[in-house]
C-alpha positions in Angstrom: 0.0 0.0 -0.3 1.0 3.5 -0.4 2.1 5.9 2.5 1.0 9.6 1.9 2.3 12.7 4.2 1.3 16.3 3.8 4.0 18.7 4.3 2.7 22.3 4.2 5.2 25.0 3.8 6.3 27.4 6.9 7.3 30.8 5.4 10.2 32.5 7.3 12.6 35.0 6.1 16.2 34.6 6.0 18.3 38.0 5.5 19.8 38.2 2.3 17.1 35.9 0.6 14.1 37.2 -0.5 11.6 34.1 0.1 8.1 34.9 -1.0 5.1 34.4 1.9 2.4 35.0 -0.2 0.9 34.3 -3.5 1.0 37.1 -6.2 -0.9 36.7 -9.5 1.5 39.0 -11.3 4.6 37.7 -9.5 6.7 35.2 -11.4 9.8 33.6 -10.3 9.6 33.0 -6.5 11.7 31.2 -3.8 9.7 29.4 -1.2 10.8 27.7 1.9 9.3 25.3 4.4 9.9 22.5 6.8 8.6 19.1 8.2 9.1 17.1 10.6 10.0 13.1 10.1 9.4 11.4 13.6 12.1 9.1 14.9 12.6 5.4 13.4 10.6 6.9 10.2 13.6 8.2 7.9 13.4 5.9 4.6 13.5 6.4 1.1 10.6 8.6 -0.6 9.4 10.3 -3.1 8.3 14.0 -2.9 4.9 14.9 -4.9 4.3 18.8 -5.9 0.6 19.1 -7.2 0.0 22.5 -8.1 3.3 23.8 -8.4 4.2 24.8 -12.0 7.8 24.5 -12.9 11.1 25.0 -10.9 13.4 23.2 -8.8 13.5 21.3 -5.2 16.3 21.6 -2.5 16.2 19.4 0.4 18.4 20.1 3.4 20.7 21.8 1.2 20.6 19.2 -1.7 19.2 19.7 -5.1 16.6 17.3 -5.5 16.3 18.1 -9.2 13.7 19.9 -11.4 10.2 19.6 -11.4 7.2 20.6 -14.2 3.8 20.0 -14.0 3.3 18.9 -17.7 5.3 15.8 -16.9 5.9 12.7 -17.7 7.5 12.4 -13.9 5.4 13.9 -11.2 7.4 13.2 -8.2 11.3 13.5 -7.3 13.3 10.7 -5.6 14.4 11.3 -2.2 17.1 8.7 -0.9 17.0 8.3 2.9 20.5 9.5 3.5 19.0 13.1 2.6 16.3 13.2 5.5 17.2 13.7 8.8 15.2 12.6 11.9 13.2 15.8 13.2 12.9 19.2 11.1 14.0 19.1 7.5 14.0 22.1 5.0 12.7 22.2 1.8 13.4 25.3 -1.1 11.3 25.5 -4.3 12.4 27.6 -6.8 9.1 28.6 -8.7 9.5 29.7 -12.3 5.6 30.3 -12.7 2.9 30.5 -10.0 2.0 27.7 -7.5 -1.6 26.5 -6.3 -2.8 28.3 -3.2 -2.4 25.2 -0.9 1.5 25.5 -1.1 1.8 22.2 0.2 4.1 19.0 -1.0 3.4 15.2 -0.2 5.6 12.4 0.8 4.4 9.2 -1.3 6.2 5.8 -1.1 6.1 5.2 -4.9 7.2 7.3 -7.9 4.5 8.5 -9.9 5.7 8.7 -13.4 3.1 9.3 -15.8 
């Protein structure tokens, strides 16, 4: 069976890096930063699904996971277990267009390859 976890982005500001805190219809390229918690003993390979996000790239704990584009065919990014930490993990998304209003990502146990 497939495990799905929702991770909602928490927006914060880092001096010198202009992270977006809202969605503006006229705004194009933006950086979004959020975090999620992995419970003790739950670190394992996973896949990030980015529904509603359009086109850009994803960085997890300082590691570039790769590019995403909603036209596919690939709809998930592979996350090897060694990139995750027990406790808080940081995700940075560079969105070239405009994301959906939810600003959420999902952890799923199997890839969605289109």
